[in-house]
N, C-alpha and C positions, 0 to 999 in steps of 0.2 A: 914918082913913086916914092921918094924919101920924104916928100912933104905929107904923105898921109901918116907916117909913123911919128912926126915930129910932135903932136901933142901927148903920144905915149912917152917920148923920150923926155919931154919937159915934165911930165908927171912923175916918171921914176927918179929924174934928178932932183926935183924939188922934194920929193918924199924921202929920198936918201939923205939929202942935206938937213931937211928937218929932223930926221930921227938921230943923225949924228950930233947936230947941235943940242938938241934936248938932252941926250945921254951927257955930253960935256958939261952943259949947264947945271944938270943935276948932280953931276959929281963934284963940280966946284962949289956950288951953293949948299948942297946937302950936308947934314951933320955926319962927321966920320969919327966916332968915338968907340973903337973896338975894344972890348975887355975879355976876360976869359970866359965869362957867361955866354956873352954873343958868339964867340968864336967856338964853343964846345958843340960836339955832334948832338943832334936832337931828333929824335924819331918817335912819332906816336905818343909824346907826352911823358916819356922817360928816357933816361940814359940809354945809350946803346949797349947791349949786354955783350956781344961778341965782335970779332974782327970784321971789318968792312969788306974783307976779300973772302967771306965764307960762301959756301955753295948754296944756291937756292934750288929748290925743286923745279924741274922743267914745266910742271903743270902750271906755275904761276905765269910763264911766258905763253903757254897754250891758251890760257883763259884771256889774256890780254889779246892774242891775236884774234880769237873767237869773238871778242867783244868788238874789235875793230872791223871784221869781216861782216858781222850782222848790222853794225851801225852803218856801213857802207851801202849794205843791201837796202836799208830803209831810205837812205838818201838817194838811191837810184829809183826806189819805188814810187817816191812821191811825184817827181816830175812826170814819170811814166803815166802815173794814174791821171794826171792833170791834163795831158794832151792824148789820152788813149783814143778818144772818138777821132782825132785827126790822123792817127797812125795807121788805123786800120789793121788788117790781116798781117802785114810786115811787122808792125809794132808788137802785135800778140806773138807771133813766132819768135821775134828777138828776146822778149821778155821770157817766154817760155824757156828757150835755151838757157837764158840767164839763171832762171830759178833752177833748172834742172842741174847745171853746174853747181850751184850752191848746195843743193840736197846731196849731190854726190860726195862734196867736200864734208858735208855735215856728217854723213853716214861713215865716211873713212875716219873722220875724228872720234865718232862714236865707238866704232869698232877698235880702234887703237886705245881706248880708255882715257881720252883726254878730259872727258866730262865727270870722271868718277874720281871722287875724293875718299881716300881711305886713311 
């Protein structure tokens, strides 16, 4: 049984060693000339105005979470649409439940005001 996993173990080992060796070689051979301009905080093309520990509005995080949710939704719809003819009624019921859960979450966020910017 372990022989079936040997190619996976070899792949993980080689990729880990390759990643570590590329990082080490890059840090050794790459130029490292830090100066005050390179080490200064940079955001959106101009100097940072306020402290880095300032509070952000929660709506920024809600919009990011909404983006991730709807991005994942599309990632699930594409494979489902490709094999829909093979899944039949069971696939239709499963995707209907999935869409229903997403719609309930979307309505909840809409009612909470996560999509309103004032």
